[in-house]
N, C-alpha and C positions, 0 to 999 in steps of 0.2 A: 836875222831869222831866215831871210831868203836863201842864204847859202845852206843852212841846215835843212830847210824845207825841200830844197832842190835835191839834196843828197837822199833824204828819206823817200822822195818820190822815185828814186832809182832802185829802191829795194824790191827784190823779186818776192812778192807776197806769196807766190805759190810754193816757195821754198820754206816758208815759215810754218813750223809744226808745233811750236810751243811759245809761251810767253817769254821764256828765256831767249828764244831766237829773235823776238822783237827787241828785247833789251839790248842784245848784242848788236843788232843792226843799227839801232839809234845811237848807241855808244860809239860804234864805228864811225858814224857821221860826225860825232863830236870830236873824236880823236883825229880825224883826217881833215875834212873840210872845215870844221868849225872851231878847232882848238885855238887858233890865233885870235879869232873873233871872241871866243869865250873868255880868254884871258884878258883881252883888251876891255871887254864889257865889264868883267869883274873888277878890273882896276879902276875903271871910270866910276863904278858904284862904290869904290873904297872898300871892297870886300877883302878880307884876309883869307886867302885860299888854303892857308895852313890850319885854319880853324874848321874842324869837321862840321860843326853845327851851321856855320855860315855857308859852307860849301853845299850842305844838304838843302838849306833854304833857297840858295841861289839856283840849284838844280830844279827844285820844285817850281820856282818862278819861271825858269826857262820852259819847263814842261807845260805850264799853264799858258804861256805865251804861244808856244807851238800849237797847243790844242785849239787856241782861238784863231790864230793867223794862218795855220798850215793845213790845208785839206788832206795832204798826203799823210801827215801825222795822225789826223783824225781817223783816216782809213785803218791805220795800224792799231789805234786804240779800239776801234770797233771790232777788228779781228781778234784782238786780245780779249775783249769782253765776250765775244761769241765763243771763244775757246774756253773761257772760264765757265760759261753756262753749260758747255758740253761735258764738263767733268762730272763723273758720277758723284752723287751726294753720299756722304758717309751717314749711315743710320746708327743711332745710339742703341 
């Protein structure tokens, strides 16, 4: 987690203009700094990364762990939440 948290901490939050930007930044950390750790951890847990449902659950588990253990990730979550609140609501 420390490797991913460190990478997320390097994200330039001023450049983030959408939730998609946040997703891209976090995925970039997974694909660069965290990929080998991600695969190693998945293997240790006995997960079949070819199984889409297992991969999704594993991703959610990693997200929860980052939200708990990584202040940098929490900052991105808060930014995403504030961006969501700023969206105009559709009226019926």
